C-alpha positions in Angstrom: 34.3 -5.7 13.9 32.5 -2.7 15.3 29.7 -1.3 13.1 30.4 2.3 14.2 33.9 2.1 12.7 32.9 1.2 9.2 31.0 3.4 6.7 28.3 1.9 4.5 30.7 2.1 1.5 33.3 0.1 3.4 30.8 -2.5 4.5 29.6 -2.8 0.9 33.2 -3.3 -0.3 33.8 -5.9 2.4 30.5 -7.7 1.4 31.6 -7.7 -2.2 34.8 -9.4 -1.0 32.6 -12.2 0.7 32.9 -10.9 4.2 30.0 -12.4 6.1 30.7 -10.4 9.3 30.3 -7.1 7.3 27.0 -8.5 5.9 25.8 -9.2 9.4 26.7 -5.7 10.5 24.8 -4.3 7.5 21.9 -6.6 8.3 21.7 -5.4 11.9 22.0 -1.8 10.8 19.2 -1.8 8.2 16.8 -4.5 9.2 14.5 -2.3 11.2 14.6 0.5 8.5 13.6 -1.9 5.7 10.9 -3.4 7.9 9.4 0.0 8.6 9.5 0.8 4.8 7.8 -2.5 3.9 5.0 -1.9 6.5 3.6 0.5 4.0 2.9 -2.4 1.7 1.7 -5.1 4.1 0.5 -5.3 7.7 1.6 -8.9 8.0 4.7 -9.0 10.2 5.7 -12.5 9.0 5.5 -11.4 5.4 7.6 -8.4 6.1 10.2 -10.6 7.8 10.3 -12.8 4.7 10.6 -9.8 2.4 13.4 -8.3 4.4 15.2 -11.6 4.3 14.7 -11.9 0.6 16.1 -8.5 0.0 19.2 -9.3 2.1 19.6 -12.6 0.2 19.4 -10.7 -3.1 22.1 -8.3 -1.8 24.3 -11.3 -0.8 23.7 -13.1 -4.1 24.6 -10.0 -6.1 27.6 -9.0 -3.9 30.1 -9.6 -6.7 28.4 -6.9 -8.8 29.0 -4.4 -5.9 32.8 -4.5 -6.3 33.9 -1.1 -7.2 30.4 0.2 -7.7 30.0 3.5 -5.9 26.6 4.1 -4.3 26.3 7.7 -3.2 23.7 7.0 -0.5 23.5 3.3 0.4 20.6 3.8 2.8 18.5 5.5 0.0 19.6 2.8 -2.5 18.5 0.1 -0.1 15.1 1.7 0.6 14.4 2.0 -3.1 15.4 -1.6 -3.5 13.0 -2.6 -0.8 10.1 -0.5 -2.3 10.7 -2.0 -5.7 10.8 -5.5 -4.3 7.5 -5.0 -2.5 5.8 -3.5 -5.6 7.1 -6.3 -7.8 5.8 -9.0 -5.4 2.4 -7.3 -5.0 2.0 -6.8 -8.8 2.8 -10.5 -9.3 0.2 -11.4 -6.7 -2.4 -9.2 -8.3 -1.7 -10.8 -11.7 -2.1 -14.2 -10.1 -5.5 -13.1 -8.7 -6.6 -11.8 -12.2 -5.5 -15.2 -13.8 -7.5 -17.0 -11.1 -10.6 -14.8 -11.8 -10.3 -15.5 -15.5 -10.0 -19.2 -14.9 -13.1 -19.1 -12.6 -15.1 -17.3 -15.3 -14.4 -20.2 -17.7 -15.5 -22.8 -15.1 -19.1 -23.8 -14.9 -19.9 -22.6 -11.4 -23.2 -22.1 -9.8 -24.6 -18.6 -10.0 -23.9 -16.6 -6.8 -26.0 -13.6 -7.6 -28.2 -14.2 -4.5 -25.1 -13.9 -2.2 -23.7 -11.0 -4.2 -27.0 -9.1 -4.0 -27.2 -9.8 -0.3 -23.7 -8.5 0.2 -24.5 -5.4 -1.9 -27.7 -4.8 0.0 -25.8 -5.1 3.4 -23.1 -2.7 2.1 -25.8 -0.2 0.9 -27.5 -0.4 4.3 -24.2 0.2 6.1 -23.3 3.0 3.7 -26.7 4.7 4.3 -26.4 4.3 8.1 -22.9 5.8 8.0 -24.0 8.7 5.8 -26.8 9.4 8.2 -24.3 10.2 10.9 -22.9 13.1 9.0 -24.3 16.7 9.2 -27.1 17.5 6.7 -25.1 19.9 4.5 -22.2 17.4 4.2 -24.7 14.6 3.2 -26.4 16.9 0.7 -23.1 17.9 -1.0 -22.0 14.3 -1.2 -25.3 13.1 -2.6 -25.5 15.8 -5.2 -22.1 14.9 -6.4 -22.2 11.1 -6.2 -25.8 10.4 -7.0 -26.9 13.4 -9.1 -23.5 13.8 -10.8 -23.3 17.5 -10.2 -19.9 19.2 -10.4 -18.5 21.0 -7.4 -19.3 24.4 -9.0 -23.0 23.5 -9.6 -23.3 22.1 -6.0 -21.8 25.3 -4.7 -24.3 27.4 -6.6 -27.2 25.2 -5.6 -26.3 25.2 -1.9 -25.1 28.8 -1.7 -21.6 27.9 -0.5 -18.0 28.1 -1.9 -16.5 25.4 -4.1 -13.8 24.9 -1.4 -16.5 24.2 1.1 -18.1 21.6 -1.3 -14.6 20.0 -1.7 -14.3 19.9 2.1 -17.7 18.3 2.6 -17.1 15.6 0.0 -13.6 14.8 1.1 -14.7 14.6 4.7 -17.5 12.3 3.7 -15.3 10.0 1.7 -12.8 9.8 4.6 -15.6 9.1 7.1 -17.2 6.4 4.9 -13.8 4.8 4.3 -13.3 4.6 8.1 -16.9 3.4 8.8 -16.9 0.8 6.0 -13.4 -0.5 6.5 -14.5 -4.1 7.0 -16.1 -4.0 3.5 -13.0 -2.5 1.8 -10.7 -5.4 2.5 
């Protein structure tokens, strides 16, 4: 079998008829595409390999349902299937973390406020140091918004600049802080 001679529709029909060679061709054709899509949801290459394998296993297990089912654009269908799979797995993981946190709250554990306050103090120091690297006007716009709670319009009036300039200052600051404090955001 030569993969260039079969369309996706033909391959899907062959897979629905239990053709393992057609399945291998489709796997080879779309493995890297699915892996690239799933990289948006995880940076762990082993996890991505597992996810791609799970998606192809799901395709194989549901192959009988594909018989006579017309998919207008199989590549798009497969990409959506991969995205949905990743989001479903990640939402389950997040729910598991929430359950774990609730269980921990019920347990009688020692108070970690000292460690938490040290972490907060370190983060605040790093935040202030990163903020100090920015130009004065950018810092001022950010602090007026985040610490004083002023709207962009009020900041623009106070600083004598346009609202768009305020937006630019604040978005630049947020992007910069995200970059500088990346180790604390994970």
